[in-house]
C-alpha positions, 0 to 999 in steps of 0.5 A: 263589296261586302255584306254584313247581316244583323239578326235580333239584337245587334251589338251596334244598336246603341242609340235606342238599345232595344230589349229582346221580346222577353219581360223587362218589368211589370206587364202592361195591360193594353187596350186597342181602339179600332179593328182595321188593318193597322190595328191588326198588324200592330196587335200581332206584334204587341202579342210577341212581347212577353210583358204585354197583356191584351186586355181590351179592344173597342169597335163601333160594331159588336161583331167586329169587336167580338171577332177581333177580341177572339182572334187575338185573345183579348180579355174584353171587348167593347162596342157602341151601345153595348149589349143593352144598346144604351152604353156610350161609344165603345172607346169611352167604355174601354177608357173606363175599364180599370184593367187597361193601363195604356191605350193604342189608337188606330182610328182614322186621323180625324178622331185621334184628338178626341179619343186620345183626350178621353184616354188621357182624361181617364188616366191612361197612357197613350200610343196614337197612330200617326199623324198624331192629330189633324192640326198643330193646334190639336197636337199642342193641346193634347201634349199639354194635357199629357204633361199636365196629367204626367201621363205617357204619350207618343205618336206611333211613328214606328219607322223611327225605331226600326233597325235600318233607320237607327243604323243609318243615323249611326253611320251618318253620326260617325262622319263616314260619308261626310257632311250631308248635302242633300236628302231624297226620299219617296214613299207611296202606292196606288190606293184603291180609287174609292172616295168613301175609303178613309185614305181619301175622305176629307172627314177622316183627314185623308190624303198622302200628307198625313198618311205617309209623308212622315216616313220620307220626312224622317230621313230629312229630319233625322239627318238635317234637322228641322228645315228653315223653310218648306215649299209644298206642291200637290195634286188634289183629288176632286174631294180636295185631298192630296193624291200626291205631294212634294215637299222641298226643304231647305236649310241655312247651311245650304243643304236641301231635301226633296220628299215625295209621297203619293197614293196614285202610282208605284214608286221606288220607295228609296231614301238617299243621303248624299254627303261630301265623302260618300252616300247612303241608300236604303234597300227595301221600303223607306219606312222599314228598310231591310238593308243599307248600301253605303259608299265612301267615295266612288268605289268603296261600297258595302251593304248591311242587311237587317232582320227583325221579329214580327212586322217590325213594330215590336221596336216601337212597342218595346220603347213604349213599354220601357218608358212606362215601366220606367216612369217616363212620360215621353220617349227621347227617341220620338219626343213630343216636341218633334211631333209638334214641330212636324204637325206645324210643318204639315199645317204649313204644307197644307196651306201651300197645297190648298188642303183643309179639313173640318178640324182646322176650324174647331174652337174647343181647344 
């Protein structure tokens, strides 16, 4: 068995061809909506890009907005009510800031549509955390607005850009493991049992499906494409959100995929892709693999390992920067049609699972 290690910008990384952290064009001035854990992690990686300016952050509360701004060096911060107590929501103040070029939205899922719409209405480019919206109808309306305004919009599925996933696609496209026959992937963790936490709250779009299922799904979507049918089952909490779900995808050519997401247990967090000539398996968490194990036949096995700057979000952020600097309104790697198709799949899965949200009945789209 041989081990091959890639550091920085690997020569093989041709599908996405990411730039380094150095300046690649006119600096973009970023606004960040929300100050939770994911906002902090992504902002720390954003600060690594030399052509990113941390311009403004918004929060519902004055203290968290000020603390976040000070921690990362934002030029401005906004919060609900403002200094005089009469200003609109902090995110609306941020949208009105002419110094902000692009907005990163890191709120709970249920607020994504309204905040992203406000950003697009204000002429801002948008990177919005996954799930892009709660429903396919919301996603469809948001995408139509972005295209009408000729503004950049992308769902922040960072795992689509990391070296491990990109390299896996390159290996699969090479035909090294033959025709893919099945995919299995899982992701999850035992979440704290607090019904008020956004990950469990129906009002926030809680549950495993919208929070983490996109990551296992990427491995099926990236290797086999959009499925011809989906069968979904789930374990629901007393509040009616899924603590665990299984998606079984079937394809007209006979291929299948089984994807498991969970918020109630530990698990291997591994993706396996099986082909007629061999198989591929991830090392490390499936949403950001640190390596790949590739086996052609039974015995010819090798391991390829990966390293990256920061927490791994820099690749996604570089793609957004590259697209906006180049005048593009969407990414060819994480396109809007894919985001909409995934939301349609999730709508179908939720119907089968018996999970519904308040956003399902909105009539203002």
